[in-house]
PALUM-527660 format. One line per 3 residues: number of its first residue (from 1); for each residue x, y, z of C-alpha. Coordinates in Angstrom, 3 decimals, padded with zeros to 6 digits, always signed. Layout:
<sites>
NUM> X/Y/Z ~ ...;
</sites>
This chain:
<sites>
1> -000.026/-000.012/+000.188 ~ +001.271/+003.276/-001.312 ~ +000.326/+005.795/+001.851;
4> +000.446/+009.630/+001.448 ~ +002.343/+010.864/+004.089 ~ +000.802/+013.814/+005.610;
7> +003.269/+016.654/+006.712 ~ +003.295/+019.973/+008.924 ~ +002.650/+021.641/+005.566;
10> -001.164/+020.640/+006.111 ~ -001.288/+022.272/+009.288 ~ +000.441/+025.267/+007.968;
13> -002.236/+025.413/+005.312 ~ -004.895/+025.552/+008.036 ~ -002.990/+028.012/+009.883;
16> -002.461/+025.730/+012.991 ~ +000.464/+025.250/+015.057 ~ -000.347/+022.229/+016.568;
19> -002.962/+019.601/+017.509 ~ -004.907/+019.603/+020.673 ~ -005.169/+016.746/+022.967;
22> -008.501/+015.189/+021.329 ~ -007.133/+015.549/+017.989 ~ -004.097/+013.598/+018.651;
25> -005.773/+011.145/+020.329 ~ -008.341/+010.458/+017.417 ~ -005.476/+010.404/+015.178;
28> -003.885/+007.535/+017.015 ~ -006.835/+005.582/+017.578 ~ -008.335/+005.827/+014.047;
31> -004.950/+004.666/+012.312 ~ -004.674/+001.827/+014.973 ~ -008.194/+000.783/+015.835;
34> -010.916/-000.680/+013.254 ~ -013.661/+000.943/+015.436 ~ -013.645/+004.533/+017.153;
37> -016.194/+006.460/+018.701 ~ -015.147/+009.852/+018.950 ~ -017.303/+012.102/+021.510;
40> -016.323/+015.730/+021.733 ~ -018.171/+019.093/+022.318 ~ -019.219/+021.548/+019.358;
43> -016.713/+023.650/+018.339 ~ -013.537/+021.453/+019.378 ~ -012.032/+020.516/+016.023;
46> -013.626/+017.019/+015.444 ~ -013.588/+017.509/+011.688 ~ -009.703/+017.799/+011.544;
49> -009.401/+015.082/+013.906 ~ -010.883/+012.621/+011.754 ~ -009.578/+013.977/+008.435;
52> -005.962/+013.959/+009.234 ~ -005.634/+010.447/+009.774 ~ -008.065/+009.472/+006.854;
55> -005.628/+011.393/+004.711 ~ -002.617/+009.113/+005.934 ~ -004.901/+006.090/+005.062;
58> -005.593/+007.087/+001.453 ~ -003.563/+005.178/-000.979 ~ -002.504/+007.338/-004.047;
61> -002.455/+003.846/-006.260 ~ -006.314/+003.105/-005.810 ~ -008.528/+004.736/-008.085;
64> -012.073/+005.466/-006.785 ~ -013.855/+006.256/-003.616 ~ -011.804/+005.082/-000.659;
67> -013.615/+007.010/+002.203 ~ -017.184/+007.835/+002.559 ~ -018.238/+010.544/+005.248;
70> -022.152/+010.575/+005.989 ~ -023.523/+013.910/+007.609 ~ -026.875/+014.710/+008.751;
73> -026.915/+018.082/+006.955 ~ -025.731/+019.689/+003.402 ~ -024.028/+022.502/+005.624;
76> -021.960/+019.992/+007.557 ~ -020.963/+018.131/+004.587 ~ -019.893/+021.368/+002.892;
79> -018.150/+022.504/+005.832 ~ -015.836/+019.339/+005.896 ~ -015.253/+019.661/+002.149;
82> -013.643/+023.271/+003.006 ~ -011.385/+022.160/+005.525 ~ -010.079/+019.118/+003.371;
85> -009.471/+021.656/+000.749 ~ -007.563/+024.011/+002.721 ~ -005.416/+020.971/+003.953;
88> -003.929/+021.224/+000.380 ~ -004.082/+017.513/-000.202 ~ -003.780/+016.440/-003.783;
91> -006.998/+014.058/-003.221 ~ -010.261/+014.868/-004.777 ~ -013.210/+015.401/-002.573;
94> -016.821/+015.884/-003.527 ~ -020.161/+016.537/-001.560 ~ -023.502/+015.271/-002.632;
97> -026.675/+016.174/-000.826 ~ -030.406/+016.669/-001.606 ~ -031.249/+019.935/-003.380;
100> -027.758/+020.005/-005.232 ~ -027.850/+019.220/-009.170 ~ -027.907/+015.533/-009.534;
103> -026.492/+016.022/-013.234 ~ -023.369/+017.979/-011.708 ~ -022.886/+015.098/-009.111;
106> -023.015/+012.528/-011.900 ~ -020.208/+014.619/-013.631 ~ -018.081/+014.997/-010.543;
109> -018.449/+011.115/-009.871 ~ -017.438/+010.165/-013.456 ~ -014.036/+011.032/-011.953;
112> -014.682/+009.764/-008.739 ~ -013.151/+011.271/-005.619 ~ -010.772/+009.686/-003.033;
115> -013.147/+011.136/-000.384 ~ -016.805/+011.074/-000.868 ~ -018.924/+013.296/+001.575;
118> -022.671/+013.357/+001.663 ~ -026.138/+013.206/+003.203 ~ -027.687/+009.522/+003.749;
121> -030.494/+009.789/+001.065 ~ -028.374/+011.405/-001.634 ~ -025.483/+008.788/-001.221;
124> -028.078/+005.993/-000.909 ~ -029.541/+007.310/-004.269 ~ -025.938/+007.411/-006.054;
127> -025.481/+003.688/-004.958 ~ -028.580/+002.498/-006.208 ~ -027.974/+004.432/-009.612;
130> -024.391/+002.737/-009.648 ~ -023.045/+006.254/-009.782 ~ -019.876/+005.348/-007.973;
133> -018.109/+001.967/-007.224 ~ -017.990/+000.836/-003.640 ~ -015.295/-001.889/-003.389;
136> -012.573/+000.447/-002.545 ~ -014.598/+002.361/+000.312 ~ -012.099/+001.053/+003.328;
139> -013.278/+003.581/+005.594 ~ -016.194/+005.220/+006.396 ~ -017.257/+008.325/+009.086;
142> -020.712/+008.715/+010.505 ~ -020.042/+012.290/+011.552 ~ -022.904/+013.741/+014.262;
145> -024.326/+010.315/+013.753 ~ -026.716/+010.911/+016.753 ~ -028.323/+013.997/+014.764;
148> -028.595/+011.740/+011.613 ~ -030.492/+009.100/+013.885 ~ -032.828/+011.748/+015.130;
151> -033.495/+012.777/+011.536 ~ -034.749/+009.365/+010.916 ~ -032.037/+008.183/+008.486;
154> -031.743/+004.784/+010.058 ~ -032.823/+003.073/+006.636 ~ -030.685/+004.926/+004.035;
157> -027.507/+004.526/+006.707 ~ -028.374/+000.731/+006.833 ~ -028.512/+000.388/+003.079;
160> -025.174/+002.379/+002.759 ~ -023.405/+000.327/+004.985 ~ -024.459/-002.685/+003.685;
163> -023.079/-001.975/+000.334 ~ -019.774/-000.731/+001.375 ~ -018.752/-004.388/+002.242;
166> -015.024/-003.826/+002.056 ~ -014.944/-001.105/+004.728 ~ -012.793/-002.134/+007.504;
169> -012.600/+001.149/+009.486 ~ -015.254/+002.528/+011.121 ~ -015.488/+006.104/+012.927;
172> -018.524/+007.350/+014.606 ~ -018.363/+010.952/+015.760 ~ -020.704/+012.862/+017.745;
175> -020.991/+015.935/+020.242 ~ -023.487/+013.970/+022.360 ~ -022.627/+010.916/+024.928;
178> -024.802/+008.039/+025.539 ~ -026.205/+007.504/+022.210 ~ -026.979/+003.943/+021.378;
181> -025.154/+002.780/+018.422 ~ -027.350/+000.696/+016.027 ~ -026.241/-002.743/+014.826;
184> -026.288/-002.059/+011.267 ~ -023.036/+000.476/+011.761 ~ -021.379/-002.546/+012.553;
187> -019.323/-000.963/+015.093 ~ -018.644/-003.462/+017.696 ~ -016.615/-002.677/+020.953;
190> -015.420/+000.655/+019.474 ~ -012.253/+002.352/+020.977 ~ -014.295/+005.303/+022.966;
193> -012.582/+008.648/+022.883 ~ -014.823/+010.660/+025.285 ~ -013.768/+014.204/+025.406;
196> -017.106/+015.580/+026.622 ~ -016.664/+017.352/+029.834 ~ -018.405/+015.695/+032.700;
199> -019.455/+019.064/+034.467 ~ -022.540/+020.417/+032.685 ~ -022.067/+023.716/+033.737;
202> -020.150/+026.122/+031.575 ~ -018.810/+028.958/+033.963 ~ -018.768/+031.243/+031.163;
205> -022.366/+030.905/+030.357 ~ -024.866/+032.961/+032.053 ~ -028.367/+031.794/+031.710;
208> -031.268/+034.207/+032.319 ~ -035.019/+033.693/+032.586 ~ -037.240/+036.268/+030.810;
211> -040.612/+036.042/+031.852 ~ -043.694/+036.717/+029.470 ~ -047.112/+037.586/+030.823;
214> -048.639/+036.527/+027.503 ~ -048.726/+032.940/+026.298 ~ -047.596/+034.603/+022.982;
217> -044.141/+035.717/+023.960 ~ -043.292/+037.632/+020.734 ~ -043.425/+041.006/+022.785;
220> -041.065/+039.892/+025.531 ~ -038.761/+038.598/+022.629 ~ -039.101/+041.998/+020.665;
223> -037.927/+043.528/+024.236 ~ -035.406/+041.211/+024.964 ~ -033.845/+042.304/+021.521;
226> -034.048/+045.845/+022.304 ~ -032.102/+045.250/+025.569 ~ -029.059/+043.960/+023.820;
229> -027.489/+046.926/+022.768 ~ -027.706/+046.103/+019.173 ~ -025.542/+043.191/+019.372;
232> -026.358/+040.021/+017.066 ~ -028.220/+036.965/+018.353 ~ -029.366/+033.648/+017.482;
235> -033.212/+032.853/+018.231 ~ -034.010/+029.048/+018.618 ~ -037.445/+027.798/+018.053;
238> -038.657/+024.109/+018.045 ~ -040.847/+024.469/+014.768 ~ -040.425/+025.654/+011.264;
241> -043.992/+027.282/+011.494 ~ -042.833/+029.308/+014.623 ~ -039.732/+030.227/+012.871;
244> -041.205/+032.121/+010.174 ~ -044.111/+033.333/+012.443 ~ -041.431/+035.092/+014.493;
247> -039.501/+036.292/+011.449 ~ -042.981/+038.029/+010.007 ~ -043.629/+039.534/+013.690;
250> -040.243/+040.873/+014.347 ~ -040.476/+042.622/+011.024 ~ -043.582/+044.265/+011.524;
253> -042.198/+045.625/+014.667 ~ -038.977/+047.029/+012.845 ~ -036.472/+044.563/+013.509;
256> -034.463/+043.238/+010.747 ~ -033.835/+039.248/+010.629 ~ -033.691/+036.490/+008.692;
259> -034.436/+032.969/+009.052 ~ -033.084/+029.310/+008.649 ~ -034.708/+025.802/+008.723;
262> -034.937/+022.470/+006.925 ~ -037.826/+023.342/+004.766 ~ -035.778/+026.067/+002.858;
265> -034.154/+025.190/-000.504 ~ -030.431/+024.915/-000.293 ~ -029.499/+028.439/-001.866;
268> -032.262/+030.213/+000.276 ~ -030.489/+028.457/+003.285 ~ -027.008/+029.551/+002.375;
271> -028.199/+033.093/+001.452 ~ -029.590/+033.428/+005.073 ~ -026.324/+032.397/+006.700;
274> -024.254/+034.454/+004.261 ~ -026.347/+037.711/+005.351 ~ -026.014/+036.602/+009.041;
277> -022.399/+036.126/+008.811 ~ -021.362/+039.413/+007.099 ~ -023.434/+041.371/+009.282;
280> -026.228/+042.420/+006.936 ~ -028.809/+041.211/+009.545 ~ -028.083/+040.638/+013.258;
283> -030.669/+038.108/+014.375 ~ -031.063/+034.719/+013.008 ~ -034.269/+032.661/+013.845;
286> -033.817/+029.064/+013.312 ~ -034.856/+025.475/+014.580 ~ -032.272/+022.945/+016.227;
289> -030.791/+022.735/+012.575 ~ -028.807/+025.792/+013.444 ~ -027.541/+024.448/+016.658;
292> -024.302/+022.617/+015.057 ~ -022.488/+022.239/+011.966 ~ -022.848/+025.698/+010.627;
295> -020.132/+028.122/+009.565 ~ -021.585/+031.217/+011.547 ~ -019.808/+033.514/+014.178;
298> -019.931/+033.134/+017.894 ~ -022.717/+034.835/+019.527 ~ -022.715/+036.865/+022.799;
301> -026.470/+036.111/+022.903 ~ -028.460/+032.811/+022.493 ~ -032.368/+033.229/+022.645;
304> -034.500/+030.315/+023.558 ~ -037.958/+031.384/+022.604 ~ -038.759/+027.323/+023.071;
307> -036.839/+025.170/+025.200 ~ -036.171/+021.944/+023.305 ~ -037.546/+018.511/+024.667;
310> -034.220/+017.063/+025.256 ~ -031.091/+018.630/+027.371 ~ -028.598/+017.771/+024.594;
313> -030.163/+019.993/+021.941 ~ -030.198/+022.829/+024.837 ~ -026.402/+022.197/+025.228;
316> -025.783/+022.522/+021.675 ~ -027.779/+025.487/+021.169 ~ -025.328/+027.340/+024.163;
319> -022.505/+025.842/+022.259 ~ -023.018/+028.775/+020.077 ~ -021.758/+031.170/+022.746;
322> -019.323/+031.159/+025.584 ~ -016.736/+029.145/+023.611 ~ -013.363/+028.598/+024.681;
325> -012.474/+031.516/+027.004 ~ -015.093/+033.866/+025.731 ~ -018.564/+034.698/+027.668;
328> -021.792/+034.635/+026.915 ~ -025.699/+034.498/+027.727 ~ -028.468/+032.278/+027.147;
331> -032.005/+033.756/+027.567 ~ -035.032/+031.674/+027.973 ~ -038.445/+032.933/+027.332;
334> -040.825/+031.374/+030.000 ~ -044.626/+031.498/+030.388 ~ -046.226/+030.040/+033.116;
337> -048.865/+028.152/+031.164 ~ -045.954/+026.372/+029.330 ~ -045.149/+022.622/+029.835;
340> -042.049/+022.700/+031.829 ~ -039.009/+020.388/+030.910 ~ -037.347/+018.339/+033.606;
343> -033.686/+019.252/+032.805 ~ -034.066/+023.103/+033.125 ~ -033.686/+024.986/+036.527;
346> -036.742/+027.391/+036.517 ~ -035.205/+029.284/+039.525 ~ -032.389/+030.842/+037.501;
349> -032.197/+034.439/+037.802 ~ -034.714/+036.666/+036.059 ~ -034.017/+039.324/+033.677;
352> -036.403/+042.230/+033.652 ~ -036.693/+043.958/+030.042 ~ -039.935/+045.303/+030.202;
355> -038.540/+048.943/+029.933 ~ -036.487/+047.951/+026.676 ~ -038.141/+050.034/+023.724;
358> -035.370/+051.270/+021.735 ~ -035.168/+049.444/+018.303 ~ -031.464/+048.116/+017.745;
361> -029.393/+049.919/+015.236 ~ -029.572/+049.133/+011.570 ~ -026.930/+046.710/+010.210;
364> -023.914/+048.387/+009.185 ~ -023.755/+046.562/+005.872 ~ -025.995/+045.455/+003.047;
367> -025.312/+042.082/+000.855 ~ -024.698/+042.458/-003.016 ~ -025.043/+039.720/-005.109;
370> -022.591/+039.010/-008.126 ~ -023.501/+036.658/-011.171 ~ -020.145/+035.328/-011.177;
373> -017.989/+032.988/-009.158 ~ -014.715/+030.841/-009.005 ~ -015.596/+029.102/-012.411;
376> -015.956/+032.460/-013.554 ~ -012.097/+033.070/-012.684 ~ -013.519/+035.917/-010.121;
379> -011.762/+036.058/-006.483 ~ -012.043/+038.382/-003.784 ~ -008.959/+040.507/-005.226;
382> -010.922/+040.963/-008.328 ~ -014.083/+042.219/-006.574 ~ -012.175/+044.211/-004.142;
385> -010.216/+046.072/-007.209 ~ -013.153/+046.499/-009.146 ~ -015.359/+047.993/-006.099;
388> -012.505/+049.999/-005.282 ~ -011.306/+051.627/-008.630 ~ -014.668/+051.463/-010.937;
391> -016.972/+051.934/-007.638 ~ -014.916/+054.349/-005.780 ~ -015.208/+052.575/-002.374;
394> -012.500/+052.678/+000.197 ~ -011.392/+049.280/+001.468 ~ -013.100/+050.007/+004.787;
397> -016.406/+050.117/+002.891 ~ -016.172/+046.515/+002.040 ~ -016.823/+043.423/+004.407;
400> -017.067/+040.062/+004.297 ~ -016.807/+038.652/+000.198 ~ -017.833/+034.976/-000.243;
403> -017.047/+033.773/-003.642 ~ -018.883/+030.624/-004.802 ~ -018.766/+028.526/-007.778;
406> -020.949/+030.640/-010.017 ~ -022.028/+033.370/-007.777 ~ -020.674/+035.793/-005.253;
409> -021.761/+037.840/-002.408 ~ -020.079/+040.993/-000.899 ~ -021.214/+043.050/+002.375;
412> -020.789/+046.633/+001.505 ~ -021.427/+049.705/+004.062 ~ -025.112/+050.349/+003.524;
415> -024.626/+053.850/+002.875 ~ -022.131/+053.200/+000.011 ~ -024.362/+050.810/-001.918;
418> -026.372/+053.340/-003.910 ~ -023.498/+055.106/-005.237 ~ -021.578/+052.210/-005.876;
421> -024.373/+050.617/-007.846 ~ -024.659/+054.048/-009.816 ~ -020.709/+053.920/-010.478;
424> -020.366/+050.469/-011.832 ~ -023.775/+049.965/-013.780 ~ -022.033/+050.347/-017.232;
427> -018.473/+048.764/-016.419 ~ -017.019/+045.449/-016.724 ~ -015.082/+043.106/-014.446;
430> -012.036/+041.574/-016.071 ~ -013.623/+042.146/-019.290 ~ -016.775/+040.900/-018.536;
433> -020.455/+042.557/-017.704 ~ -021.861/+040.965/-014.338 ~ -024.981/+041.201/-012.982;
436> -024.190/+043.220/-009.604 ~ -027.623/+044.121/-007.182 ~ -028.915/+043.907/-003.772;
439> -029.165/+040.176/-003.048 ~ -032.761/+039.377/-002.020 ~ -033.722/+038.458/+001.209;
442> -034.886/+034.517/+002.107 ~ -038.402/+034.331/+001.518 ~ -041.158/+032.190/+002.942;
445> -042.110/+029.257/+000.805 ~ -045.982/+029.208/+000.185 ~ -047.832/+026.062/+001.326;
448> -048.807/+023.832/-001.646;
</sites>
C-alpha cells in the first residue's frame, strides 16, 4: 500500500501550529483501531481530528472512492469539504446532498473522488444508480451520527453500510454522549474517546430567564432584543412554522432578521447564513438545525424562544456562545402556562426587559449579489479591485466577501451601496459584464 504521508504543511495550510489533545488521541486511535467512537463538544475541532488520519489512510495507487463520510446536513458536508480543501492535499473531494444538481454530481462522480461526503438520502440514491463503485471504500465516518438518527436516516444508513462491504475502518463522531449505536453500523466494541466535559455547567455561560406575561411571547422577545445594545443574536424555536411566524412579527416591529430551517431550498439557506455572517442582518431565527454544523460567528447572545425537549439540544444551542475563554448569555423565554421540561432549572435569575423599547441600530452592511464566481475566474481580489477602482469605495467600505462556484456575495456599507451601483452600472469586471444588485432576502415558501 502506497500511503500518502501528511506533513506539517497541512497544519500550515490550515493556519494551525499544533493539534489539541483530542485531535492527537483521535489520530492515533483511527490509525490503529478498526472501530472508533469519538465524543467531543461542538467547536472542539472534530472535523480535523478525523480528516488528518483519513489522509494517511488514502492510497495514491487506488482509483475511486476510498473513504465515505455521511453527514446529517448539507451545511456540515460542505464545511468538511472546505476543511479538506484548505488542507491542500492532492486528493479529490466531492459533496453530494439533496437539493444539489444531480447532473453535476453525476459528472463529478464520473471522475470519482478519493473522499466522498454526503447526506444519507443522496448517497443511497447514488449507490442505487451505480454512480460510483463501492469496492474500494475501506473507511467510513458517520459524523454527528446522533443527529442523523434523530432525523430518521436509519434506513438509508443501513442500506449504504450494507453496500460498502470492504470497509474495515469505521468512525462514529458525536458531540453527544450516551447515544446507542445501531447494529447496522457494524461498530462493535469501539475504542471510545470521550472528551465531553463531565461537568454540565459552563462557567462562562450566564443563563437568564425572561418571564412573559402573555402566552405568545413575541412582545417579550422584542423587548429582549431591544435590550441587547444592538448586538447580534441567534433565536431558537422548536418548529419551522414558529420560525417564520416570529420572523414576520419581528419584521412588523422594525427588527431586521432572517430565518433558517430545513424546509428552505439550499440556496435560500445559504443566503440566510451569508447575510447573518457578514452583518447584513443581526438576528437569525432558526430551528435546532442551526445548533451545530454551521459556519457562523460565535454569538454573545443565544435566545430560546422555546426550550427543546431534550437537554442535549439545549446544550448544543448554547454551544453557539461562551466558547473557549469567551463569555456569553443564554436567555430562556418562559410563560407560566407552558409545559415545563425536567432538565431546566426554572429558579435561575430573571431578567426584566419590560422597559427596553428602543429599536436596535440598523445593520452596518448590505449584501450585494454578483452573477459570477470561481468558475468564472473571479476571486476576492478581483472584486475588491473593481469595487475600489470603478465603484470608488474605500477598503473599509467593503466587508466579508464570499465567492461560490458561479455566484458571489459582498457586504458593503449600507450608506455606500447606492453610489456604488450607480458607478459600476456600465462597467465590466475582468472584461465581462456581471449582474450586480442588492441580494434578495430569504422568502417564505407558500404551502402547496
